[in-house]
C-alpha positions, 0 to 999 in steps of 0.5 A, a space after each residue: 500500500 505504501 508503494 502504491 501511495 508513493 506512485 500515486 503522489 508521483 503521478 499527481 505531481 506529474 499530471 497535476 490531477 488527483 489520483 483517486 485509486 490505484 491498481 497493480 497491473 499484471 504482465 511485465 517482469 521488467 517494470 512495475 505497471 499501475 493503473 491510475 484512476 484520475 479525478 477527471 474520470 479518466 485512467 492512465 498507466 504509470 510504469 516504474 522501474 528501480 534504478 532504471 537508466 536515465 534514458 530508459 523511459 524517455 526512449 520508450 516515450 520517443 518510440 511511442 510518439 514516433 510510431 503514432 506519427 505514422 497514422 497506422 497502428 494506435 499507440 497510447 498517448 504519452 502523458 508524462 515521462 521522467 527518468 524514473 517513470 512513464 505515464 501513458 493513457 490507459 487502454 481497456 483490453 478485450 478479447 481478440 477478434 477477426 475484425 480487429 486482426 484485419 484492422 491491425 494488419 492493414 494498420 501495421 502496413 501503414 506504420 511500416 510504410 511511413 518509413 524511417 530516415 535509415 536503418 537504425 535511428 536518425 540520432 544513432 542513440 541506442 535503445 533497449 530490448 528488455 533490459 539489454 542495450 539495443 545498438 541503433 547506430 545507422 548502417 548503409 544497408 539492412 544486411 549490414 545493420 542486421 548483422 552488426 547491430 542485431 545478430 552479432 552483439 547478442 551472439 557474443 553476449 549469449 556466448 559470454 553468458 553460456 546461453 548458446 552452444 559452440 555448434 549453435 553459435 557457429 551456425 549463426 556465424 555462418 548465416 552472418 557470412 551469407 547474409 547478403 545472399 539470404 536477405 532477399 530483395 532490398 527494401 527501404 527502411 520501414 518504421 518498426 516497433 522492434 519488439 512486436 510479440 503478442 505481449 506488446 499488443 493490446 487488443 482494445 475496444 472497437 476493433 482497435 489494436 494498440 502497440 506498447 513497449 516499443 524498441 522502435 527503429 528503422 529496419 526491415 518490415 519482415 522483422 516485425 512480422 517474424 516476431 509475431 510469428 515466433 511468439 504467436 499472435 491471435 488470428 495471425 493468418 488474418 493479420 498477415 492476409 490483411 497486411 498483404 492487401 495493403 503492402 504485399 511482401 516480397 517473394 520468398 518472405 516466408 523462407 526468410 522468417 527464420 533469418 529475422 527470428 535470429 535476433 529475438 531468439 538470441 536476445 532471449 538466449 542472453 536473458 535466459 540461457 544460463 538458467 536453462 544450461 545453455 539450451 532452449 533459446 540458444 538451441 532454437 537460434 542454432 536450428 533457425 540458422 541451420 534451416 537457412 544454410 
């Protein structure tokens, strides 16, 4: 109760509005999320994390704003952001529907098509993927960006943490050496969420789907879709069909899903590898790599 009271006082100071009730929100294991019921009749969500890096929440807020500017998938509005917290508008969730999935697929195509100045971020400022730093310095091509900013840094960290075996690591390295041949047709930078698994989607009212917790950057649109495929998404076939109605994917995209999944699999190997004795996500990354060779 004392913790919730402290969060309420912090929110009131930032919003200039009284908080009449607080409720803990289950879900994430990185931040503490709390629903705020405000005296003006609305609700908001505040996220906090002890000892978060100074730019942790500001980077997330910037990503939400950048994605919202695309006019595609909805994002919660940023109400306040400081080094220690982020406050956004509350989104009431409901069960996924076919109609919402189709709307989401079309909207995601619009978000991607809004584009980005380059592969990475315009400022080159690093972001975060979970609790790990996310290199975002730009690169002249997507294969170079993906290899040097997404695959290799996390492969090294997974090796250092015992999250991947030598054989699986070698398979990933072989893919990196062939990445230009495996990458498919060149495409302009897309505006990506960057961590688009089902837990970062909120299926809201009126067939609206909302994006939360982004690792936003300019990248390859197939990366977002591969993340949805990897960790599951309700009504995924409907999402993909609707996406392609707006923005057809290049030939062979399904064969490249495993390539784009190397990044999230290695990130998870970094987070959880040692706990599973170097198996699990590291082994899955190795299997994905071998399927491409």
